[in-house]
N, C-alpha and C positions, 0 to 999 in steps of 0.2 A: 319632922313627921308631917307637918302641915303641907310642906312643899311636895312631898311624895304623894300625899292624898290628892292635892290639887292637880299635879301632873297626871295622875291616873284618871281623874275626872275629865280633864281636857282631852287626853288621848282617847277616852271612850267616846266623848262627844264627836271628835273628829272622825273616828271610825264609823260611828253610827250614822252620821250625816252624809258620809261619802259612800255608803253602800249603794251599789247599783242594782237595779232590777234586772232579772234575767228574762224579761219579756221581749219576744221578737217584735220589731217595729211594725211589721205587717200582719201580726197575729189577729185573728178574729176573737171576739169576746169569749166564745165557747172554748177556744184553745187555751185561754189564759185563766179561765174560771177555776177556782180551787174550792172544792166542797169539803168542809171540815165540820167536825162535831163541835157544838158549843163548849166552851171551856168550863170546867168545874172549878169551884172555889172552895176554900176552907172556911168561908165565912158562915155565920149563923143566918137564919132566915131573915131576921130584922136587919142585919148588916147588909145583906144582899139587896133588900128593899131600899135601903138608904142609897145604894150605889146606882139605882135605876131611877126612872121618872115616876114611880108609883105615888110619891107624896104630892104630886101635882093634881091628882084626882082622888086620893084616898087618905083618910086619917084613921086613927085607932077608934075614936068614939063619935065622930060626926060625919054625916053624909055631906059630900062635896059634889063633884061631878059624878063620881062613882060612889058606891056604898062604903060605909065604914067597915073596918075589919071586924068590929063587933057584930054588925049586921050579917056579914058573910058567915062568921062563926056560928051565929044563931040559926042560920038557914041550912048549913051543911054540917057534915060529921066526918069522922075519920075515914069512913068508907068512900068518901068523895075526893080523897087526896089526888088520885090519878086524873080524874076529870078536871079538877081545878088547876092542877099543874099544867095540863094540856091547854087550858084556857089562857094561862099566863103566857105560854110560848106562842100559841096560835092566834090569840085575841078572841074576842067574842062580842055578842050584842044580844039585846032582847030580854035578858033575864032581869036586869035592874033598870031598864028604861031604853030610850032610843039612842043614847050616845054609846058608840062602840068602844070597847077597850082595845087599844092598839096592841098588835102582836109584839112579842119580845123573843125573836128567834135566837138571839145571842145567849139566852139563858139555857143551861143544860137541864135535862129532866130532873136530875138529882137536886140541883139548886132550886128549881121551881117547887119541888116537894118540900124542901126546907122552908121556903117562903110560905107555902100553904100551911104547914105545921105551925109556924109562928102565928099566922092569921087565925087559925082555928083555936089557938091557945088564948085568944082574946075573948072567948065566949063569956057572957055575963053569968 
């Protein structure tokens, strides 16, 4: 059983490492660019936050580089979910100080809303 499993793993690694790109050698960047929607996840808002760089600037109850989640929750309400989700994706500055929040274009709108809902649940 172990041999079969290991053989399958090795085979997968060989195939995944040997995959060739179908990009023409003389193609310009615009010919090879692929525009895709950000991937949605089945994670909860707090789990999504843990997978990103959010904790480098934010904590639940203490201001760091950015505001704490409790500060955000006390300033905003459920009616602001769309606006805050857009700020996660597009970035922003000026509301909490001069340090801008970096954009996170890899986050889907649905996942950004989950993140906001989690943050708003931290209201004191």
